N, C-alpha and C positions, 0 to 999 in steps of 0.2 A: 504494500500500500504506500502510495506516495504521500509525503508530508506537504504542508502548505509552503509555497516558495519563500515567504519571509523568514519562517523559522529555520528552514533548511539552509538558507544563505548565512544566517547568523551562526549556526553550528559549523557549517563548512568553513567559514572564515576562521573559526577557532582552531582547526587543524591544518590550515594552510601553512606553507613553509615559512612565511614571514612571521607566524605566531604559533610555534609548535607547542608552547607551554602557556598555561593560563596565569601562573604566578610569576612575579618578577624574578629574574635570575640573580643569584648572589654575586657580589663583586669578585673579580678574579684575584688570585693571590698577589699579582703585581700591583693591583689597585688598593689592596687592604692595608690599613695601618694598625690593625689589632695585633697584639702579641700572639704569636703562633700557639703559645701554651694555653691561651684563653679561647682559641678557636673551638667551635662546637664539634663534638665527636660525631662521626658518621653514624647515622641511625643503623640499628641492627638489621632492619629489613632491607637496607641497601647493600648489605654484605651477603645476603642469602641468594642462592640460585633460584631461578624460576623453574618450578617443577611442571611436568606435563599435567599434573592433577590440579594445579593452581587455576583460579578463575581467569587470570590474565592470559595465561597460556592458551586455555580453551577458547577464550573470547577472540584472540587473534586468529586461531585456527578457524573458527567459525567465519570470521570476516574474510579470511583468505579463500575459503571454499565458496562463499557467496559472491565475492567481487573479484576473485582471481588476482588479488593484489600482491601475492608472493610467488606468482608463477615464475619458475626458473631461478628463484632467489636462493643463493647459498647452497646450491646442489641438493636441495630437498632436505635440509637439516631440520625442517619443522615437521618431522615425521611423528612426533609424540613418543619417541623411544628414549629420550634422555633429557636431563636438565640443561638449562642454558644460564650463563651468567646474566646478570641484569643488563650489563652493557651490550652483550650480544643480542639479548632479547630486544633491547631498545632500538638497536640498529635495524632489526627486522620490522619492528613496529613503525619506525620512521619510514621505511620503504612502503609499507602497507598504507600508511596515512597519505603519503605523497601520491600513490596510485589512485586511491579513492578520491582525493581532492581534485586531481587532474581530470579524472573521468567525469566527476560531477560538474566541473567548470565547463567542460566541453560537451556536456549533456549526452554523454554516451552511457551513463549509468544513473539509475534512480536509487537514492538511499532509502533503506527500509527504516521506518520510524523508530522501532526499538533499538536500532543500532546507534542512534545519536547519543543517548546517555552513556552507552558503552564506550564510545569514542572519547567522550569527555573524561570518563573515569580512568581510562587507560593513560590519557595524557597527564592527568593529575598524579597518578601513581608513579609514572616514570618521567616526570618533568625534569629532574636533575640530569638524568642520562640523555634525554632528548636535547636539552639545552647544551650539554657538553658536545654532542655530535654536531649541532648547528654551529657552535663556536669553532670547532675544528675545521668544518667545511669552509667557513668564512676565512679562517687563517690560511688554509691551503690555497684558496683563490688569490688572496693577497700576495702570498709568496710566489705563486706561479706568475702573476702579473709583474712582480718585481724582477724575477729572473728573465722574463721575456723582454722587459725594457732594457735590462743591462747586457744581455747576451745575444741580442738579435744581430744577425749578419745577413747580408744580401743573399737571397736564395732564389733559384730558378727551378721550377717543377715542370716536367714534360708530361703531358697527357695526350692521348690519341683516341681517335674513333674511326672505324672503318665500316662502311655500309656496302653490303652486296645485295643486289635485288634482281629478280627476274620478273618480267612484266609481259602480259599479253592482254589483248582486248579487241573488241569489235563493236559493231552497231547494227541495229535493225534498219531495214529500208535500203535504198540504193545509193543515196548521196548525203553527205554532211555539208551543210551550208554554214558560212561564217555569219556574223551579225549583220553584214551588209548584203547578204543573199548570194554571195559568191561561193562556188564549190571549193571545199577543202579536200574531201576524199570521196572516192567512189568504190573503195575496197578496204577491207580491214587491214590495219598495219601488221607487220610481222612481229612475232615475239622478240623481246630484247633482253639483254643483260646490261645492268648499269651499276655504277659504283660511285662512291664519294669517300675520300679519306681526308681527315683533318688532324693536324698536329698543333697543339697549344703549348706555347712557352709562357708560363705565368711566373713573373718575377716580382718580388717585393723588396723594397729598399729600407723601409722604416717599420714594417709590421702591418699597419692598417691600409697601406697603399697597394696598388696592383698595376703592373704593366703587362698587358696581354698582347701577344703576337700569335696570330693563327695563320698557318699555311694550309691551303686546300688544293686538292686536285680532284677532278670529277670527269664524268663521261659527257654525254651529249646534251645536257640541259633539258629543256622542255621537249626536245626532239627524241629523247631516249625512252619515253613511256607513252602508251597508247592514249591516255586521257589528255596529255599535253599536246599531242599531235592533232587529235580530232576536235579538241575544244581549247584553243590556245589563248583566249582573251579573258575569260571570266573565272580564273582561279581553279581549274579542274586538274591541272598538272600536279605531280608529286612534289611536295614542298622541299624535300631534301635533295631533289634533283634539279629544281627549276632555276635556282639563282647562280650567277657566275661564281667561279669559272667553269668552263666546260671544254670538251674535246681534249682532255688530257693535259691541259696547261696547269702549271702550278702558280698560284697567286697568293699574295698576302690579303686575306679577307677581313682580318681584324687587327687593328693596331691602335690601342688606346691606353691611356694612363688614368687611373682613378686614385683620388686621394681625399683626405678628410681635413679641410681647414678648420672645421668645428666638429665636436663629437657627434652632432646630429645631422651634419651636412656632408654629402658626398658629391664631389665634382669630377667629371670625366672629360678629358680632352682627347679627341679622336680624329687622327688623320684618315682612318679607315674604320668604318663601323656600319652596323645595321640598326636602324631606328627601333625595330621590333625586338632587339636584345634588351631594351630598357623599359619599354612601355607595352601595354596590351598583353601583359603576361597572364597566364592562367594555368593552374596546376593540373587541369583536366584536358585542355586543348591548346597546346602551345609548341610542342616539340615534335616535328614531323618524323623523327626517328624513334620516338617512344610511344606516342599516342596517335592522333589523327595525322594522316599524311597529305590529305587534300589541301591545297593552298587556301581555299575559301573557308576551311574549317579551323585553320591554325591561327589566323589573325582576322581582324575586321577589315575586309578586303578593300572597301572603298575609302578608308581613312588613310591609306598608305600608298599614295602614288609614287613615292620614292621608297620602294621596298628593298632595293639592292644596295650596293656599296655607295656610301656617302661620307662626307667629312663634316664634323660638327662638334657639339659639346652637349653634355647632359648634367643637370643639377637634380639631386634627390635629397629631399628634406624629410626626416622622420624624427619628430620630437620625443625621443626616448623609446625604450623597449616596449613599454606598456601603452604607448599612444596608438589610437585606433586609426589615425589619419596619416597618410604619406602623400607627399606632393612631388611630382616629377615634371620636369620641363626639358624639352629636347629641341635643338636647332640642327638642321642637316642641310648641307649644300650638295647637289648632285654632281657638280663638275668643278670642284674648288681649285683644282690644279690647272685649269684652262683659262688663260686671260682673254681669249678671243670670244667671238660670238658664234662660232661654228663648231661642228664636231658631234659625234655620236654620244648619247648619254647611256651609260651602262646601268644606272641605278633605278630606272623607272619600272613600274609595274606593267604587266602585259596589257592592261586595259588602256594605259596612257598612249600606247602606239596606235590603238584603235581610235581614241578620241582626237589625238593630235598627230596625224600622219605628216611626215616631213613634206613640205611643198616642193621639194627638189632635192638636189644632192646635199646631204647634211654637212658636207665638208666645205661647201661654197655658199650655201644660203644662210642668211642671218636668222638664227632661231632664238634670239634673245640673249641677254647678258649671261655670261658664265662667271666663273670665279667664286670666291668664298662668299660674297654677298650679292651675287647676281640673282636674277629673278627666278631661276630654277632652284627653288629651295622649299623646305617644309619646316614649320614649327609645330610643336605639339605639347599640350599641357594635359596632365592626367592627375586626378585626385582620387586616391584610393582610400576606401573606408572599410576597415576590417575589425568590427567590434568583438568578434570571436573567431577562433580558428576554423569554425565550420562555415563561415560566410564571409565573402569579400565582394565589394561593389566598387567598380571603377568608372568614373565619369571622365570623358575625354573631349578635347577640342583639337582639331587639326586644321591648319591653314597655310597658304603660301602661294607660289606662282609657278606655273608650268608654261614655258615658251611664251612668256609675256602675258599669260592669262591667269586670272585669279581662281583659286579654289578654296573652299571652306567645308568643314564637316564636323559633326558631333557624333559621339558614340557612347555606348554603355557596354560594360563587360562585367558579368556576374558569375560567381561560382558558389555552390551550396552543397555541403555534405549532408545528405538526408539520412545517412546512417554511417557507421564507422568505415564501411568499405564501398559505399555507393555515393557517387557525386553527380551533380547536375551542372551544366555549363550553358551559358547563353550570351550572345552578343547582338547588338543592334547598331546600325549606322545610318546616317543621313548626310549626304554631301551635295555640294553645288559646284559644278564645273562650268566656267564661262567659255563661250565661243568655240565649242567643239565642232567637228564636222557634222554633228547632228543638231547643232544649236546649243542653247544653254540647257544643261542637264541637271536634274536633281534626283540621282539614283538613291534607292534604299537598299539596305543589306540586313540580313538576319541569319543567325545560326543557332542551333540548339543541339545538345548532346547529353548522353548518359554514359557514365564510365563506372565500371565495377572492378574492384581488386579481388584477387585470390579466388576467382571463379574457376572451379574444377581443379586448378593447380595452384599451389602456394607460390606467391610472388608474381602471378600473372596479372595482366591488365587487359580488360575487354571494353569495347565501346562501340556505340552507334551514334552517328550524327547526321544532321540534315541542314542544308543551307540554300538560300537563294541569294547569290552574291551580287547581282546587278539588276535591280527591279526598276524599270523605267519603260514607259509606253513609247518612247521615241526611238528605241532600238529593237528591231524585230517585232513580232506579233504574239509573243508568248514570254514566259518567265522561266529561265533555266533553274533547275533544282538539282543540287548535288547531294548524294547520299553515300555514306561510307560506313563500313563495319570493319573492325580489326580485332585481333586477339594476339596480344604480345606475350610470348612464353619465354621465361628465363631458362636457358639450358645450363648456365653456370653463372658465377658472379660477373663474368665479363662477356657473356655471349647471350644475345636475345634473338629470337626468331618470331616473325609475325606474318600471318596471312592477312592481306588487306583486299577488300572488295569495294569497288566504286560503281555506282549507278548514276548516270546523268540523263535527266529527261529534258526535252526541249533545249538541247545544247545551243549556245549562241543566241538564246531568246528566239529561236525559230521553231514554229510549230510543225513545219514540214520535215524537220529532222527526226530520225528515229532515235531510240534510246541507246546510249553508249554503256557497255559493260566492260569493266577491266578487272583483272586480278593481279596482285603483286605478292611475291614472297620476299619479305624484307628481313635481312639478317644483319645484326649490328654487333660489332666487336669493340670492346672498350679496353684500353691499355694505358 
């Protein structure tokens, strides 16, 4: 039976880590000025072991069975076969209290009403030992921080990731048309094998700072998977394959330095970055190599016309560990190293090429100012509200210029853990793009997904998601819908394999197009 929320909160606060004991703790020996000969003698009951027949021992065992608060603790020493010292007993009690408090805080466990006075009594009985454990933990943290500050040296850590995938797909009907009604394909593409390898060099000079250099080599980009070939404009391609580099070239795709001028403020300076590394994050739909792989499901598609390599800066402000609000601001320039007004842009999203096709040779035609502060740029502000671990809401604004034309957009990104292993994710976006080849556009975007952990196999991750990435009556005569299902299976600590299925209806917003079906077997190695 559940207790009323006010009483439960009051009791739960009593056994939180910040207040393990109800009575004030005595001063330490270093603080005391009383003659040691006059110090009170330790009570007899504090010198006695806790027997399996004692009420406290049985009470903790009952709590452990009901809340699983000692699962895996101390190799199963709470078996009821032998006595424990009060200090050892208090250590187990502390673990149990922490587990119950954490589960109650995140609403994964309901406390049984009769257990509340038991918890109070246990804390009162073992308050000296609990306080001693708390003091020792705080002392260890202080010493560790001091050692880190004194002994830190510049270190570089190398990590890597390799993605192997095989892909095949096709479509119903005879022809696939693009959003302008021109034919893209009249036959199914051949099966393909694709790869992507990334090496990260993470270096710290002072401790809280980070210099990241990432080297990437990959296969054919959007042309190495069926969805990217048959629907290349509205986010149907595989995310881990879609972005530069491609065709076996090796490039630096991340080069940025993050530091903390203030404890609650992080600043990143980035000659080479991706905007989506810092904003529109989501624990259920964000990493194309772990969860959803369809581009339109990984990020808010219409908010990021500069989704590829850019140059810029990021500011992240979080006022303390317990603060529910985080503010992020990003500035990104697509062609910062180019002082001229001509040249190809690598960092634009696929739909930008559809909205703003070059009016001629991009190396000779004036396409707008380039450089660090030219008009091909994007700014984004995101406010994240996370009142509890189970729920996070992000409100977003995106704006800038593309080829001398203004764009603006707003977005919402939400995630909710409806149970310990089940999560929901949703995004919505609304944007305005001026003077496209279709006129002024105000496309809408939405996606929703369900993700489940540990289904059938421990450590697995399964999900299904749906998205309509570019809703507008001015392009085509229908609305494209993307559906994906995946099942990520860990083969070992460093190897994961996942079958991924994609279904795309009305691709390119064309009702005349048949439905596209693709299948991918994604294998990821971490090292």
